[in-house]
N, C-alpha and C positions, 0 to 999 in steps of 0.2 A: 054522731054525724057520720054518714057514709063517705069515706074518703077513698079516692083512687089516685094513682099516679098519672098526672097529665103530662105526657111527653109525646113528641112526634112518633107516629107508628113506625117510621123508618128505623128508629133506634132499636126496636125489637126485631125487625126483620133480619138484620145483619148482626145482631148481638150474639155474644158467646154466653155461656152459663155464668162465667165469672163477672162479666159486665152487668148482667141482670142482677146478680147478688149485690154488687157494689151500689147499683142504682137504688135497690130496695133498702139496704142498710143506711145509705146516706139520707134517703127520704125520711126514714123513721127517726133518725137522730136529729135531723134539721127541723122536724116538726114536733119534736118532744113527745113522741108516741110510745116511748119505751119505759119500762120499769126496770128495776134491778134484775140482773147485773148489766151494767153499762161500761163502755159503749157496746153496741150490739154487733159490731163488726166481727166476722168469723164465728158467730153464734147463731143458733136458732133464736130469733128475737123474742124476748119476753115483753109483750106489748100491753099497753093499757086496754083493759076490757077483756083480757085473756080468760078470767073466771067466767064472765058472762058467755063467752063463746064456748068454753068447755061444757057449761051447763046444758047447752043444746044437744049434747050427746044423748041425753035421756029422751029427747024427742024423736030420735030415729027408731023406726020400726025394728031394725035389726038389733037394737040395744035390748029390746024386751025379750028377745029369744036367746040372746048371747049368754053363754056360760063362762067361757074363758076369753079374756080380753088382754091383748098385748098393747101396752102404752109406753112410748119412749120416755126416757128419764129427764127430758128437757124441762126447764123451769116453767114455761108457759103452759105445759100440759099437766101441771100439778092439780088443777081443778078437775081435769078429766079422771085422773087417778082417784081423787076423792069421790067422784060420782060413782065409779066402779065399786069402790069399797063400801059406800053407803048402800048400794043395791045388793051387797053380799054376793058379788060375782068374783070369780077367780081373776086376780090381777097378776099379770106377768110383766116384769120390767127388765129390759136388756141390761146386762152388766156393762159398766163403763168401758167403752172401746173394745168390748168382747174379750178382755184380757184374761178373765178367770172362768169363762164359760159363756153360755148363751143367755139364759134367763135367770132371774130370781123370782120366785113366787112369794108375793107379799102376804104374810100371815099375821093379821092383827091379834093382839092378846085377847083371851076370852073375855066376854062382856065389855068389849071396847066401847068407850064413850066417844062422842063426836070429837072431842079434843084428841083422843088417841088416833082416830081415823085421819085427822088433819096431819098429825105427826107422821103416820104411816105413808101418807101420800107425798111427803116431802122427800128431798134427797137423803136427809139423815134417817128418815124412817125406812127408806129402801135398804139402807145399810143395816139397820138394827132389827128389822122385823121381816127378814127374807130367808128363804130356803132355796139353794141352787137347784136348777132343773137341768138334767143331763141330756145328752144327745139321744140316749136310749129311751127316754121317757116317751110314753104314748100320750099324745095330747091332740086336741082339735081346737085350734084357735078360731073363734067365730068372728072376731072383730079386731082390727089393727088400727091403732091411732098413732099417727106420726106427726112430728113437727116439720115445718118447711120454712125456707127463706122466701120462696116465691112459688106460686101455683097458678095455673090458668083454669078458666071455667071449663075447659075441655078435659081437665084432670091431669095435665102435664105438671110434674113437680120438680122443683130444684131445691136440694138441701144445701148444707153449708160447704159441701165439696169433698167430704171424707168418705162418703159411700156406705156408712154403717147401716142406715135404714134399708138400703138396697140389699146389702149382704145378709142382714137379719132375716129379711123376707125370703131370700134365696135359700138360706139354711132351713127355714121353716118348710119351704116347699120340698126340699130334699128329704126332710123328716116326715113328709105327708101330713104336716100339722096344718097346712093351709091348702086350699084348692081354688078353682075358678069361682066358687060361690062365696069365698071369704071377702068381706067388705073392708075397704081401707078408707080411713077418714083422716083428714088433716085439719088442724085448728090454727087459724092465722088472723091477723088484722085485715080489715077490708082493703087497705092499701097494698097488701101483699098479693092480692089477686090481680095478675097482670097477663098480658099476652105473651105466650112462650111459643116460639116456632117449633113445629113438630120435628124438624130436622135435628133438633138438639137432643131428642129423646132416643136413647139407645136400648138395646134388648135387655140390659141389666137394670135399667132404671125403673123404679117403682112408681106406678101411677095411682091416682086416688079416685074413689067413687063419690065421696062427699067432701065438701069444704064447709067448715063452720067458722063464721066470723061473728063479731059482736052484734051485727045487724042482720045477718042472712044465713040460711041453710041452702047450699047450692048442690044439686045433684048433677054430676058431670056427664053421666052416660058415656064415659070414656071407652073408646073402641080398641085401644092398644092393649095387648095382652100383658099381664104382669110376669115377672121373672118365674121361670119354671124350676129353678135350681141355681146353684152356683155355676157361673160360666168361667171355668178355670183358665181359659186362654186370656182372660182380662186381668188375671192376678199374676204377681211375681213372687219370687222366693222371699223377698223382704217382707211383703204383706203377710205371707204365711207364717214367718217367724214371729211376727208381732201378735198374731191371733191364733193361739194354740188349738182352738176348737175347729178352725179351718183345716189344720193339719190332720186332726182326727177324722173329720168328715171326708177329706181327700183320700185317706187310707181306706175308709169304709167303701167309698164309691169305686176306688181302684179294684177292690176285691170283687165287686160285682161286674167288672168288665167295662166300666165307663171310661171314656177318654178324659184323663185328668191332667193333660199336658198344660203346663203353665205358659203364660204369654211370652216370657223371655226365652224359654226353651224352644217354643214354636218359631219365634222370630229368628233365633240362631239357626234353626234347621232350614228355614226358608232362605236365609241369607247364604248358608252353605250351599244349598241347591242352586242358587242363582250364580254362584261363583264357579260352578262346575263347567267344564268345556261343553260347548253346544253339541259336539259330536258324541252321540250316545252309543253305548255298547249294544250289541244285538239283543241282549235280554231286556234292556230298558226302552228299546225302540218301539214307537207306537205302530201297531200293525196297520196294514193298508185297509183292512176291513174292520170296522167297529160298529157297534149298535149305539145309537144316540137317543137321549131323552131331551125333550123341549121343556124348558122351565119358563113360564110366562107370568105376567102380572107382578113383576118384581118392583117393590116401591123404590122411588128414586133415592131415598136416603140410606138404603141398605148397602153395606160395603161388601166387597169381595171376601174379605177375611171373615165377616160374619156368616156369609153363605157357606164358606168352607167349613166353619165350625159346626154349623147345623148339619151339613152332610156327614161329617164325622160322627156326630151324636146319633144320627139316624142309621149309621152303618151303611151309607150309600156313597162312599168315596169313589169318584170317577177316575178313569185313567187320565182323562184330560177334561178341564173345565174351560169353556169358551164364553167369556163374559161380554155381553152386549148391553151395557147399562143404559145407553142412550135410548135403546129400543125396549127397555124394561124386560129383558129376557136373557137367558143363558142356555147353552147346550152342554150336556153332560155325556161324554163318550165312555162306553164300557167295552170290555174285551170281547164279549159275546152276548147273544140274545138272552141267555139265562141270567147273566149278571145284571143286564139292563132291566129284566123283568122283576128281579128281586129288589132293585133300587126303586122301580116304579111303585111297587107295593109299599115299600118303606116310606115313600114320600107322599102318599095319598093324604089328603086333608091337611097338607102342610100350610100353616098360617104364619105370616111374618109381619110384625108391626100392624096387626089388625087386618092385613090383606091376605086372602086365601090365594095361594099360588096355583097356577095351571100347570099340571105335570102330565105329560103324555109322550108317547113315542114320537120322535121327530119325523116329519113328512119325508125328509131326505137325509141321507147319511153324509158322513164327513166329506167324501170325495165330491159329491154333487154340490155340497154347500160351497166348496172352493170354486166351482164353476168348471165346465168341461174343458175350457181352453186355458185354465190358469194352473200353473204348477204350484206345488206345496211351497217352494221357496218364494214364489211371487206373492202368494197369500200371506206368508209370514212378513215379507217386506211391507205389504199393504197395511197389516196390523200395526207395524212399528211406526210407519209414517203417519197413520191416521188413528191415534189412540182414542179419540173421542167417539169414534164409531165402534171400535172393537178392540178389546185387549184379550190376549190369550194367555192363560196361566196353565203351565203343565205341572201336574201333580204326579209324583210317583205313587203307584198304588201301594198301600201299606198292608 
């Protein structure tokens, strides 16, 4: 029977991720839709009909061509792992909480029977019949199968809240093991397919291309991009200590010149900068003449911090960033035309949350944007008293 959660739409419009999780977990328990282990709270739910939903993996066209398939170790995905092994494809399963590495490659014994394959697809089989896969391994993952607590028909996914599926995909992206053609599938009960506001989906969140339920195969046509790697500014030292493979990846990326500043370090630096006296030294003073870029088409859910992170990753850090979120735009000030031209080149084809941003030289420069009869001090006071229209953030060039 096709089941959906019948609740007022307003509950989802203003809901947080955690509220949606609790709603789904409660519904599954109250309607006796769960299998062992129970209760399903704080888990990827193992639902009744999971085997039937997993079997639909073999109906996907991408499955026919796939060579290496990554499947999460969650109990409801056991049927998917079995399908992969029966098709004699390479099965990769993440290590629990990424404590000892990234993946284990499941290697059934020679001449394995159907019973052996069932054992290999279980959590015990993952322990007994696996070989670790290192960061240095060259692999191309064709299909990714993840569990979910909730998912929308648009492909927006909510996990149990620990972020491991997102990190695993980010690590694979850093290893070049996945790319824009890699298909991501989730397997859920029909009642787990709910409305999820797009505002909840951030740049590090993994979206899905297909949803498999006991009764349906849903192609999402999701327009939001998947993670392109690990976003270090969203991690802290504590998370790094818990996951050694992240420490190794961070060292490798730092050696290639990437910005691997952790979120807590970035927050301290910004806090320290905010506490500095407003009177700047001559060296830090913003020059009277700057060259500005116009950044348009900014999606409303994008945060200033996320934009700053993207600019750092692109090597296009401005002398000053003027944020006009209400108008879906920003201005980036650079010290000279050459610096602005280099930034313009670096930011071409910049896409954020499925929206391609408009990047071009600003029609007017900083002075004329303030207005011919308005002083710099007056403009700053205007920004302070009317933050909804414009917030200015001054970044020291690094």
